[in-house]
N, C-alpha and C positions, 0 to 999 in steps of 0.2 A: 505269511501268504503262501501256501504250497505251489510248487511248480507244476505245471500241466505237461505231460508227455504223451505224444500221439504214437498208436500202434496201428499198423495195418497188415495185410498181407500181400504177397507178390503178384496178385491179379490186379492190384491198383496201377501197376505198370508206370510207376513213378521214375522218372530218370535219376540215375545215380547221384548226380551232382545235386539235385534237389533233396533226396533222401539224406545226403550229407549235411547239406547246409541247414536244414531245418530240424535235424536230429530225430528224424522219423524212424522208428523200429519196423522193420518189414519181416515178417514171418513167412518162410517159402513153403509154397506147395511143391509137390512133386511131379515129375513127368517120367513115365516108364515107356521105354521102347524095348518090347519084349523083357529079357532079364536083366537089361540096364536100367538104372533108376538115378535120376538127376534131381537136384533141388533148383527150382525155377529161379533164374537170375543169379546164382552162386556158382555153381559148376555147369551151367547150361546157359549161354548168352542166347538173346533172339537170333542173332546171325548164325550161331552154330545149330540152333534148333531148326531154323528153316531149310539150312544146308542139309541136315540129317534127314529131315522130313522127306525132302525132295529125293535124296539118295538112297534112302533105305525102302521107300515104298511101303513102309509100314505105317498105320495110324497108331499113334501112341495113345496112351492112357493117362489119367490124372488121379491124383489123391491130395486129400486135405491135410494139413498138420494135425497131430494129435493134441488132445488137451494138454498133454504133459509139456509139448513144446511151448505152447502159450504160457503155461504155469511158470516155466522156467523163465521166460523173457519177463513175465510180469514181476517176479522176484527179483531178478537181477536189476530192473530198473529202480525199484524202491531199495534195493541194499546200496545201490550207487548213489542214490539221492533220496534219503529218508523223507517221508512227507509228500511224495510226489503223487499228484492225482493224474491217472491214467484214463485216456479215452481210446478205445480200441475199435476201429471202424473196418467193416468187412465186407467180402462178396456176398451178394445176394443170398439169402438163404435157401432159394428156390434153385439155385445152380449148384449148389455145392455145401457140404456139411461143415465148411470153414468156420462160418459163424456159431454153429453149435458147438464145435471144439473151443472156440474161445469162450462161450458162455459156460460150459461144462467147468473150464479152468477157474472162471470167476466164482462159480459157486463152491469149487473147492477151497479157494482162499479166502471165502467169506469176508469177515471184518479186517482180514490181515493187511488187505491192499484197497486204496480208495480207487474202485474200478468201474468204469462204465463201458459196456459192450453193445455196439451199435450194429444193425443189420442195414446197410446201405441201400440194400434192394436195386444195386447197380453192379456193373462189371467194368474192367479195364479202367481207362482215365476217367471214365465217368465217376469212380471211387477216387482217384488220384486227385482229380481237380478240387475236390471237396476236401480231401486229407491235407494237401498242401496249404490251402488257405486256413483251415482251422490250426495247423502246425506253425504257420507264419504268425498267428494271433497268439499261440502259446509262448512262442520264442519272444515276443514282444512283450510278454508279461500279462496277459490276459488271464482271469480267473478261469476255473473251471465251468462255473455258470455262464459266463461270457462266451466260451468256447462252445459249450453246448447250444447255446442260443443261436449262434452264427450257424453251427452245424446243422439244426433244424431248418433255418433259412434256406441253406445251400440244398438239403434233401428236396425242398419244395420247388427251387427254381432252376435245379440242374436237368438239361436236356440232353438225350443221346440218340442218334440216329446211325445206322451202320449198313454197310454193303458187303457182301462176300464174292469173290471171284467165282467161286464154284459151291454148289449146295452139297456136295459130296461129304464133306467133314460134318455139317449140321446133321446130315442123315445118318452117318455112321455112328455118330455119338449120341443119336436117339432124338435129336432136337427138332426134326421134321420127318415125316413120313417119307418112306422111299418113292411112292408115286409122284408126289409134290417135287421131289429132287429131279426125277427124271424128266417130268414134264418142263419144269423151269429150265433146265439145262437145253432142252430140244427146241424151246421157243425163244431163247436168249431173254428170258425174263429174269429181271433184277429186282428181287423183293427188297424194299426198303424195310430193315428190321429195326426193332426199338426194344425196350423193356418196359412192361406195363406197371401199374402201381404195386403189384405184389412182387416185382422183381423177376418176372418171367419174360423171355423172348416171345415176340410176336410179330407177325408181319403187318406193317404199319400200311403199306401200300406196294403193289406191284408195277412195275415200269419197264418198258423194253429198251435196253440199252444203259450203259453206264453214264453217259453224258446227262442223259435226261433224269436218271435217278439223282445225281449229285445236285442237278438244278432244283429238283423237287425238295430235296432236304433242305437245301439253302433257302428256298420259299419258305417251308415251315418255320425256320428260324427267325425269318424277317416277320412272320405273322406274329410270333411269340414276343420278340425282343423289340422290334423297330430299331430305334435309334438309341435304346437305353445303354448304359455303359455295362459292358459284359467282359468276361474272361472266356477265352475260345481255346481248344486243343484239338488236335488232329491226332488219332492213334492209328498206326498202320501196321500191316502184316507184310513186311519186306518190300513195300512200295514208297520208299523214301520220296523219290522225285514227285510223285503224285502227291503226296502228303505235303510237300514243301509248296507246290503250286496252289493247292487248296487252302492252306493258312493265308497265304498271300491274298487270295480272292476273298476270304472271310475279313481279313483287314482292312479291304478296300470297301467292302459292303457295310461293315458294321463299326459301331463305336467301340472299338477293342482297347481295354486296359491292359490285359496281359494275354500272351499267347504261348502255346507250347506245341512241338512236335514231338511225339514219343512212339517207341515200338510197342506193338501188341506181343507181349511176352510169351514164353512157351506154353503156358497152361491155357490161356484164352487163345493162342494160336492153335492149339490141339482141337479147338472145337470150332473155329472158323475158318481156319486154313490159310495158306498164303495168299497174298493179293486183297485181303479184307482191309477195308478203311471205314474209320468213325470220325464223326464231328460231335463235339461235346461243347457245351455253352452253358454258362451260368450267370446270373447278375452279379456284377461286381459292386464294391463298395470304394 
């Protein structure tokens, strides 16, 4: 029986200790500040990124891994452990060309490697919460078919809602129009954002004020999950204290099996800006 190895990309925002514990291969995207280029999570940590973002006054840009980067990782995995089945789970194809790069690499390798490339249609730890569970299954000896079966369940069951502190970054990165950004800022509107079935960002609801917005997000999770057993995560852009308070609130209100607080990394942080916070939940087993 072949071993299963899970690959993802750095936008999954998986804490380093979980990456190591579950032997998850993470292929980095890049962040560009002018002429400087950094690999997400490798030579630019979240803490360094938000400090640089504030001090430089620049809006950075991001770029996806090349097909060659994926091909190199896939070959390395199978050379180190022949017969390994690889499941490669990535950032929404509507937000980045990362999935396409991984897919091109899979086509180049053909039958040389047993490989399934998956468009998660999600971002940040909404990918990570799925990757971690599938990687744990793989580590415990599950077959490729069992891992893919659970993966499909998680893709159906995982929900994400997030808030941004300012609409400036979404506007400058082309995610919303300038008029909407200006109006939202003037009225102190907090749009609750999510990802639709195709993996695109959309405004779920507009609420005035952070507290009301968080209460509305929690209400939506209550309607979806009730007292079902769930895994919960909070991902945040340099607002750790708020994130810790929010995870405790979620643990009080819901029947939580596992909980994680994680940083929104440099690539996703480029698009949502400092102060963003997300709640992610999925049905547990």
